[in-house]
C-alpha positions as semicolon CSV with decimal commas, in nm:
position;residue;x (nm);y (nm);z (nm)
1;M;1,434;-0,509;-3,474
2;A;1,620;-0,293;-3,240
3;A;1,483;-0,012;-3,386
4;R;1,120;-0,157;-3,363
5;A;1,207;-0,240;-3,015
6;K;1,309;0,105;-2,921
7;Q;0,980;0,267;-3,074
8;T;0,761;0,032;-2,894
9;A;0,923;0,113;-2,551
10;T;0,910;0,460;-2,619
11;L;0,550;0,465;-2,666
12;A;0,494;0,253;-2,360
13;L;0,664;0,511;-2,161
14;D;0,353;0,712;-2,170
15;L;0,106;0,426;-2,074
16;E;-0,098;0,467;-1,739
17;P;-0,127;0,148;-1,558
18;M;-0,447;-0,036;-1,571
19;E;-0,615;0,034;-1,236
20;A;-0,873;-0,170;-1,015
21;R;-1,207;-0,083;-0,903
22;L;-1,273;-0,164;-0,532
23;V;-1,554;-0,396;-0,448
24;E;-1,674;-0,588;-0,161
25;R;-1,648;-0,946;-0,255
26;L;-1,445;-1,150;-0,477
27;P;-1,609;-1,281;-0,805
28;Q;-1,733;-1,641;-0,799
29;D;-1,793;-1,739;-1,169
30;P;-1,492;-1,891;-1,383
31;G;-1,266;-1,694;-1,600
32;W;-1,081;-1,507;-1,324
33;Q;-0,720;-1,506;-1,194
34;F;-0,673;-1,411;-0,827
35;E;-0,340;-1,233;-0,729
36;P;-0,214;-1,059;-0,398
37;K;-0,264;-0,687;-0,378
38;W;0,107;-0,613;-0,265
39;D;0,199;-0,324;0,001
40;G;0,427;-0,129;-0,225
41;F;0,466;0,130;-0,509
42;R;0,289;0,054;-0,825
43;C;0,528;0,049;-1,089
44;L;0,597;0,002;-1,467
45;A;0,947;-0,128;-1,539
46;F;1,094;-0,004;-1,873
47;R;1,377;-0,130;-2,074
48;S;1,484;-0,028;-2,437
49;G;1,851;-0,166;-2,501
50;A;2,067;0,035;-2,220
51;Q;1,787;0,274;-2,127
52;V;1,582;0,165;-1,857
53;D;1,316;0,365;-1,651
54;L;1,063;0,300;-1,356
55;K;0,735;0,481;-1,383
56;A;0,491;0,521;-1,091
57;K;0,122;0,508;-1,149
58;S;0,146;0,908;-1,145
59;G;0,354;0,898;-1,436
60;K;0,659;1,031;-1,257
61;S;0,986;0,859;-1,260
62;L;1,106;0,644;-0,964
63;S;1,446;0,573;-1,129
64;R;1,641;0,845;-0,928
65;Y;1,548;0,684;-0,594
66;F;1,610;0,306;-0,666
67;P;1,960;0,310;-0,845
68;E;1,966;-0,063;-0,726
69;M;1,685;-0,158;-0,923
70;L;1,790;0,020;-1,242
71;D;2,122;-0,173;-1,232
72;R;1,974;-0,468;-1,187
73;L;1,726;-0,413;-1,480
74;K;2,039;-0,303;-1,678
75;S;2,196;-0,662;-1,588
76;L;1,925;-0,888;-1,716
77;A;1,995;-1,072;-2,048
78;P;1,646;-0,957;-2,209
79;K;1,723;-0,611;-2,356
80;N;1,384;-0,494;-2,460
81;F;1,074;-0,532;-2,209
82;V;0,793;-0,349;-2,028
83;L;0,675;-0,492;-1,695
84;D;0,392;-0,415;-1,473
85;G;0,464;-0,452;-1,088
86;E;0,518;-0,333;-0,745
87;L;0,813;-0,189;-0,598
88;A;0,861;-0,333;-0,233
89;V;1,146;-0,323;0,062
90;P;1,145;-0,661;0,232
91;R;1,209;-0,651;0,622
92;G;1,241;-1,021;0,769
93;A;0,953;-1,212;0,639
94;A;0,729;-0,919;0,546
95;L;0,743;-0,606;0,346
96;A;0,789;-0,265;0,509
97;F;0,614;0,016;0,376
98;D;0,755;0,264;0,606
99;A;1,107;0,175;0,467
100;L;1,000;0,200;0,121
101;Q;0,884;0,557;0,177
102;M;1,208;0,664;0,318
103;R;1,359;0,590;-0,018
104;L;1,184;0,893;-0,152
105;H;1,465;1,118;-0,016
106;P;1,597;1,449;-0,175
107;A;1,953;1,395;-0,108
108;Q;2,135;1,183;-0,341
109;S;2,391;1,066;-0,090
110;R;2,113;0,931;0,115
111;I;1,949;0,754;-0,165
112;Q;2,282;0,589;-0,229
113;K;2,304;0,493;0,128
114;L;1,977;0,347;0,124
115;S;1,987;0,163;-0,169
116;R;2,236;-0,023;0,016
117;Q;2,076;-0,061;0,335
118;T;1,717;-0,141;0,216
119;P;1,753;-0,251;-0,129
120;A;1,397;-0,287;-0,324
121;I;1,252;-0,581;-0,493
122;F;1,023;-0,587;-0,816
123;I;0,720;-0,810;-0,790
124;A;0,605;-0,855;-1,148
125;F;0,265;-0,925;-1,236
126;D;0,209;-0,846;-1,611
127;C;0,397;-0,844;-1,926
128;L;0,307;-0,527;-2,149
129;M;0,637;-0,587;-2,410
130;T;0,804;-0,907;-2,486
131;P;1,191;-0,915;-2,517
132;D;1,145;-0,965;-2,865
133;A;0,941;-0,646;-2,882
134;K;0,588;-0,804;-2,922
135;R;0,319;-0,564;-2,787
136;M;0,131;-0,751;-2,553
137;L;-0,168;-0,482;-2,448
138;E;-0,425;-0,618;-2,677
139;R;-0,336;-0,967;-2,597
140;P;-0,574;-1,138;-2,335
141;F;-0,424;-1,167;-1,981
142;I;-0,376;-1,537;-1,999
143;E;-0,143;-1,483;-2,283
144;R;0,045;-1,205;-2,119
145;R;0,096;-1,422;-1,818
146;T;0,249;-1,698;-1,993
147;A;0,465;-1,448;-2,166
148;L;0,572;-1,327;-1,807
149;E;0,657;-1,667;-1,684
150;Q;0,851;-1,730;-2,000
151;F;1,071;-1,405;-1,942
152;F;1,133;-1,527;-1,599
153;S;1,233;-1,874;-1,681
154;S;1,473;-1,702;-1,938
155;L;1,684;-1,533;-1,650
156;S;1,978;-1,719;-1,504
157;D;1,972;-1,478;-1,217
158;S;1,652;-1,325;-1,121
159;S;1,769;-1,160;-0,799
160;G;1,582;-0,863;-0,703
161;L;1,300;-0,957;-0,940
162;R;1,001;-1,184;-0,829
163;L;0,706;-1,343;-1,003
164;T;0,384;-1,285;-0,829
165;P;0,180;-1,606;-0,753
166;Y;-0,168;-1,655;-0,807
167;T;-0,476;-1,873;-0,780
168;R;-0,778;-1,930;-1,012
169;S;-0,980;-2,039;-0,716
170;P;-1,207;-1,805;-0,534
171;R;-1,184;-2,018;-0,230
172;E;-0,799;-2,000;-0,216
173;A;-0,829;-1,619;-0,286
174;Q;-1,051;-1,596;0,002
175;K;-0,820;-1,779;0,251
176;W;-0,554;-1,493;0,149
177;L;-0,797;-1,243;0,271
178;D;-0,871;-1,437;0,576
179;H;-0,537;-1,516;0,698
180;A;-0,286;-1,256;0,548
181;G;-0,102;-1,015;0,745
182;G;0,020;-0,669;0,718
183;S;0,215;-0,677;0,391
184;L;-0,095;-0,767;0,176
185;D;-0,325;-0,485;0,126
186;G;-0,572;-0,708;-0,018
187;V;-0,653;-0,932;-0,355
188;V;-0,694;-0,835;-0,709
189;A;-0,923;-1,021;-0,959
190;K;-0,835;-1,002;-1,333
191;R;-1,032;-1,164;-1,646
192;L;-0,824;-1,400;-1,811
193;D;-0,975;-1,268;-2,151
194;S;-0,900;-0,941;-2,052
195;A;-0,688;-0,692;-2,269
196;Y;-0,453;-0,426;-2,075
197;L;-0,660;-0,103;-2,046
198;P;-0,413;0,177;-1,958
199;G;-0,548;0,386;-1,737
200;E;-0,913;0,223;-1,688
201;R;-1,014;0,026;-1,367
202;A;-1,085;-0,298;-1,553
203;M;-0,959;-0,536;-1,259
204;L;-1,136;-0,599;-0,941
205;K;-0,976;-0,538;-0,565
206;V;-1,109;-0,642;-0,236
207;K;-0,888;-0,480;0,041
208;L;-0,815;-0,638;0,368
209;L;-0,979;-0,437;0,639
210;R;-0,902;-0,469;0,965
211;T;-1,066;-0,318;1,313
212;A;-0,911;-0,171;1,617
213;D;-1,040;0,019;1,967
214;C;-0,886;0,332;1,990
215;V;-0,895;0,600;2,253
216;V;-1,039;0,930;2,134
217;G;-0,731;1,148;2,266
218;G;-0,824;1,459;2,093
219;F;-1,065;1,621;1,816
220;R;-1,023;1,896;1,555
221;Y;-1,274;2,151;1,451
222;G;-1,356;2,167;1,100
223;S;-1,234;2,477;0,889
224;D;-1,424;2,796;0,955
225;S;-1,649;2,599;1,180
226;D;-1,735;2,556;1,544
227;E;-1,823;2,194;1,524
228;V;-1,628;1,865;1,535
229;A;-1,461;1,773;1,226
230;S;-1,229;1,438;1,311
231;L;-1,145;1,244;1,599
232;L;-0,765;1,185;1,689
233;L;-0,723;0,835;1,799
234;G;-0,454;0,681;2,026
235;L;-0,330;0,345;2,122
236;Y;-0,132;0,296;2,475
237;N;0,256;0,190;2,404
238;E;0,455;-0,049;2,627
239;S;0,555;0,230;2,852
240;G;0,182;0,327;2,944
241;L;0,174;0,632;2,729
242;L;-0,102;0,727;2,487
243;D;0,053;0,765;2,145
244;H;-0,142;0,945;1,867
245;V;-0,211;0,677;1,548
246;G;-0,437;0,840;1,341
247;F;-0,773;1,000;1,281
248;T;-1,148;0,930;1,178
249;S;-1,372;1,187;1,007
250;A;-1,647;0,973;0,897
251;I;-1,885;1,157;1,162
252;A;-2,243;1,209;1,030
253;K;-2,344;1,568;0,966
254;S;-2,657;1,513;1,183
255;E;-2,456;1,396;1,488
256;R;-2,173;1,660;1,492
257;K;-2,334;1,917;1,701
258;A;-2,410;1,702;1,963
259;L;-2,091;1,497;1,976
260;T;-1,920;1,862;1,963
261;K;-2,089;1,946;2,305
262;R;-1,995;1,601;2,445
263;L;-1,615;1,629;2,342
264;E;-1,589;2,000;2,461
265;K;-1,671;1,885;2,827
266;L;-1,399;1,646;2,824
267;R;-1,135;1,916;2,713
268;K;-0,838;1,865;2,924
269;P;-0,454;1,876;2,854
270;P;-0,223;1,691;2,751
271;G;-0,450;1,454;2,574
272;F;-0,161;1,230;2,416
273;T;0,107;1,159;2,662
274;G;0,320;0,981;2,398
275;K;0,353;1,086;2,048
276;S;0,121;1,349;1,981
277;P;-0,059;1,517;1,653
278;G;0,180;1,805;1,684
279;G;0,513;1,635;1,694
280;P;0,732;1,612;1,393
281;S;0,651;1,344;1,135
282;R;0,621;1,292;0,758
283;W;0,225;1,321;0,827
284;S;0,262;1,666;0,996
285;T;0,088;1,964;0,825
286;E;0,049;2,330;0,887
287;R;-0,266;2,236;1,068
288;S;-0,109;1,957;1,301
289;T;-0,112;2,165;1,619
290;Q;-0,469;2,285;1,591
291;W;-0,625;2,022;1,821
292;Q;-0,824;2,008;2,118
293;P;-0,691;1,778;2,405
294;L;-0,950;1,525;2,590
295;R;-0,929;1,337;2,873
296;P;-0,873;0,940;2,771
297;E;-1,241;0,847;2,850
298;L;-1,385;0,770;2,503
299;V;-1,319;0,456;2,292
300;V;-1,424;0,416;1,943
301;E;-1,389;0,083;1,701
302;V;-1,289;0,190;1,368
303;C;-1,197;0,027;1,039
304;Y;-0,874;0,031;0,874
305;D;-0,651;-0,095;0,610
306;H;-0,290;-0,039;0,679
307;V;-0,069;0,042;0,961
308;T;0,296;0,237;0,876
309;G;0,541;0,337;1,104
310;E;0,300;0,239;1,423
311;R;-0,006;0,462;1,277
312;F;-0,289;0,416;1,048
313;R;-0,164;0,512;0,709
314;H;-0,499;0,657;0,579
315;G;-0,830;0,783;0,749
316;T;-1,033;0,521;0,922
317;K;-1,395;0,471;0,934
318;L;-1,572;0,489;1,250
319;L;-1,785;0,196;1,327
320;R;-1,904;0,222;1,660
321;W;-1,862;0,377;2,013
322;R;-1,753;0,126;2,272
323;P;-1,855;0,261;2,621
324;D;-1,824;-0,117;2,736
325;K;-1,429;-0,085;2,687
326;A;-1,183;0,062;2,904
327;A;-0,938;0,308;2,734
328;R;-0,641;0,124;2,925
329;Q;-0,716;-0,182;2,724
330;C;-0,675;0,006;2,380
331;T;-0,290;-0,103;2,318
332;Y;-0,084;-0,169;2,022
333;E;-0,104;-0,529;2,051
334;Q;-0,428;-0,571;1,853
335;L;-0,237;-0,427;1,560
336;Q;0,060;-0,639;1,622
337;L;-0,164;-0,973;1,634
338;Q;-0,317;-0,883;1,301
339;A;0,030;-0,786;1,134
340;R;0,173;-1,121;1,153
341;P;0,364;-1,215;0,806
342;A;0,136;-1,438;0,582
343;K;0,249;-1,780;0,463
344;L;0,210;-1,620;0,095
345;I;0,450;-1,331;0,156
346;K;0,737;-1,552;0,300
347;E;0,715;-1,783;-0,009
348;V;0,753;-1,486;-0,253
349;L;1,054;-1,329;-0,059
350;R;1,209;-1,684;-0,067
351;S;1,164;-1,718;-0,442
């Protein structure tokens, strides 16, 4: 049995996580299970006897950066398993993605310090191999969920591990989308009769999207171009300074020439009076200082998915210009109101 378990786990190390395809709406027909899409690092947790590993979606090992999680997995009674889940760092009654990113540090001493200061949790949502070395990839998801619940029920101490909640009601899942806060990335829908298909987009996901009104504090020209490529977005902080919070490049090609002329008439330093695009941050690139400052007059409404470290984690979608809104009305408050922790997240962190 031990030899079989080791062989199965070794093969499983090469697995790619099953992924989800982005859709606009949750499916309404029967046969689906809905789960929160957590704001963390997707991760496969492996154990074969004394050997444990944490694999990111990219295939790279995360074990070096989360020693406390390796110790936790080694301390569990089950000696063999493969779980699919999400690594996350709790902060109060929410999940802190910025703290999670800081865990990927090159210095071992810093890693050890952060493992004590900001310990991670593993939120499990699928079972790919059971403690008795039963391979579950070909089994329907409803059986894998049962196996996952049995795994958790066998633990005398599940600290550091969480079992993700679910619903099979589309109405309840929609409530999660409508009322969830910043720690929830959306909702994932899984077919109850579906096998686990490594690397395939066999699940569905609906992302939690929000909107914000931002000041255009600057812009960048395109590479080898004299036309605008992206707008630099800002929000006023509590001190009345305009902080750079992200960008949008969703500008129609047909509009770029006229928009460039409009922007060039507004060029005036400093653009951003608080945090600027050229300031040191983990998002800085060689092109970070190559931007044109503007008078803070233009306001745009953008669609975004996440805020990390008081800025948009990804590029935003330009929805419309807001000539009816004063630049000074564009503050961080609109982001803070939308990022309140959800009841769902509190329940998971308490469990």
